[in-house]
C-alpha positions, 0 to 999 in steps of 0.5 A: 500500500502506497499513499500519495500526498501532494503537499507543502513542507511548511504546511501544518496539515501536510506535516500532520498527514505525513505523520499520520501515515508514518505512525501507522507504518504506511509508505507514502510518496510525498510530492512537494508542491513547491517543486512539482505540479501534478500532471494534467492527468493527475489534475483531471483525476483530482478534479473528478472529485473536487471542482477546480475552484476548491483546489486553489488556496485563496488564503495563501500568501502566494495568492494574495502576493499575486493579487489573484483575488482581483484578477480573472484567470484560467484556474487550471493553467494557473495551478499547473504553472504555480502548484504552490497555490494548491490547497494541501494536502491532497491525498490519493489512494487508488481511486480515492482522493482527499483534500485537506487533513482527513484522518477519518477517511484515511483510516478507512483506506488503511482498513481496505 
């Protein structure tokens, strides 16, 4: 069993997600959103569970620094070019996807 976590090293929820799985001896693949964006295919898979509007972190300093709250922009293109704007963590296991810290859902993944 390998869980994929898209997150940011300085994000508390990403750290908690990483710790949650490590404490249970579950291997994770951590993708640092500061270094690498999800592929278009991965983004399409994520969007099958969550609309694009829910994926962008409108509270992030990067969002505010770029003044995106005052602009009209292509969400998909902006997220792929600036993966730091994703809400995190995004968890993936098989066909299941979570957005944010979701330990109750992750416990169900482990039980499968």
